N, C-alpha and C positions, 0 to 999 in steps of 0.2 A: 505493500498499499504506500503511495506516494505521500509525503508530510509536505503541507504547505507551512514554509517558515516565516513568511513576513506578508502582511496586508499593506498594500500600496493605496487602493483607493476602491470606492464602491461605486456601481453605475446607478445612479438613483433613479434612473428611468424605469428599470426593470420591475416587474411585478413581484418577482421573489428575490431575496438576497443575492445578489450578484457581484462578487469582488475582484478586482485585479489584484495578484498577489506574486509572490514570488517562491519557487520550490528549487531549492539546489542552485539558485542565481537565476532561474529561467521564470520568465513571465508566464503566468497561467490564470485562467478564469476559474475561480473557486466559487462553487454554488453549494453552501452548506445546506443539509436536510433542515436544521433548525430554524432556517429563514425562510421556508416555504408557507405560503398562506392555504389556509384551508380550500378544499374543492370540493364539489359535489359530485363528481364523476372518476376523479383519480385519487387514489391514496397519496397523500403528499409524502409519507415517509417513502415512497418508491421512485419519486421523480428524478432522484440522483442515478439509481440503476437504469432508469429508462434512458437517461443521456448516454451511458456507459454502453447499454445494448445496443443503442443507435450506431454508435460508432462502429461496434465489433459487427453488426448485420452489413453496414456498408463495407467496411474491410472483407468480410466475407465473401461478398458479392464483387470485389474488385470495383465498387464505386468509390473510390477514395475522396470522398467530398466533405468527411465529416472529421475534423481535427482531433488527435489522439486524444482520448478521454477515458479516464480510469477513476476508480474510487480512490479517494485520499482522506486525510485527517489534518485538522489545523486549528488555529485558535476559536473558530467558532464551531467545531465538531466536525463529524465526518460530512463528506460532500463529495460532489463530481468535482473533478479536476481536469480541466481541458487545456491543451495547448493554446496560448494566444496568438491570435493571427493579426499581424499588423495590416489592417485594412486600408484599401486605395481610399481615401474620404471622398475624393470625387466622383467615385463609381454609383452610378444609379441603376439599379437593376429593371427598373421599369419598362425601359424600351426592349430590353431583352425579352422580359416575360411577355409583353403585349405580342412580339413576334413570334414567340415560341421557339426562340433560339435553340438550335440543336444542342448548344454547349450545356443547356439546363436539363436535357433529359436524365443524367444521372440523379440529379436531385429530386425530379418529378417522380422517377420510378421508384426511388428509396422512399419518398412521402407515402407512396400508395402501399408499399410492402410494410412499413412500420405502422401505418395508419395515422400519420400525424396529423394532429388536430389543430396544429397552430403555425402553419408556414407562412409566415408575413415576408414581406419585402425586406425588411430589415434583417432577416434571417439569412439573407444571403450576400455573401461578401465576396469580394476580389482582392485578393493581395496586389502587392507593387510587381509581381511578376505576371499578373494577369490571369492566375488561377482562381477560379470560383470554389467558394468554401459554403458549406450549409451549417448552421448552428442552431441551438436552442430545440431540444427534442424531449424536453422532460414530458411533454403530452403526447405520447405515442404507445404504441402497443396494446390500445384498449381492445378487448375482444367485439365489442360492437363498433359499427360503422360510425367513425368520428373524423374522417379526412376532409379537414378544412385547409385550403391551399390558395394562394395566389396565381398557380401554375395550371389553372383550367383551360388554357389556350392548348394544351395538349390533349385534351379530351376527344376520343374517337380517331386519334391518330395511331397508326400503326407503330409498334415499338421497332426501333432501329435494330438490326443484327447483332450490335454489341451489348444494346439492353438484355436481349433474349439471352446472350452467353452470359451475361452476368446473372440472369435469374437462375438459369441451369446450374451455375456454379453455387449460388445460394442454397438452391435446392439440394444440392450433392452435400454442402456443408451443414445442412439442418439436420443430417441422419447421425451427426456426432455431439460434440461436447457443446455446441452452441444452443442446440434446442433444449439440451438439459438444464443449462444455464438461464434459459428464458423461462422454463418449467420453475425452475428452483427459486429464481428471484421474484418472479410474478405471479406464475400460476399455470396451470394446465390449461385453463381456458384462453390465455394469451400466448401459449405455445401453439395449441389449435388454430388459432386464427391466423398467427402469422403462416402456418404451413399452408393454410386454406388461401390466404392472399397471394402468396408466392405461385401456387397451383393455378389459381384463378388467372392471374397475369399472363403465365405460360400456355394456358389454354385458350385465352382469348387472342393474345397478340397484339392488343391494343390497348392505349389508356383509356380509364373509365371516365364515364360522362359524370357531371356534377350531380349530386341528389337534389331532388327536387321538393322534399318533405321537409328539408331544414336548411339553415344557412351553411352555403359551400365555402365561403371565405372568412377568415378569421376577422375579427374587429378589434382595433383599427387594423386595416390591411398594412401599415407599416410597422 
């Protein structure tokens, strides 16, 4: 388990306690479990492990868009610790989102797989090398359909071959330790739902359409 050594500053706009910190001299994002506000549909004690599992699922699929995220401990107690990305402050993802830019496919597919209930524009970053990153995955892996995302421009579009390859790779990896960790950390319903979503995407070969019975986009979208 990683140890957070020093608190540098707090992101005051974040709903839950989110801290810029240092671990072994490296900048990290530290989200202590104790700083999570109550929710009606997610157990706040599990938000940190959901962040960690989102990174693990992305890595298992070869969708390397989530910064390294592991469980850690620090001055505010246990929580998720994520590698800090120095973002390009001039980047606005909105034009890419509206155009369904193919560079966003890995994030769109990941969101469907993990059932991300909170994909906002502000959760899509670009670093100074031009690489895209996806952050904030605490509201994910719910067994019920909760997908809320700004990436609905992909709805109904066939998945590109690299995304189908990624899903097959993830499906294979779900026969091992990863599925057991989802089950142990979240529950058997979450594990079964994850498997169903991966299998469903592979079977359909297309990005799903937005739901009509509930809000499909998080609010605020940024």
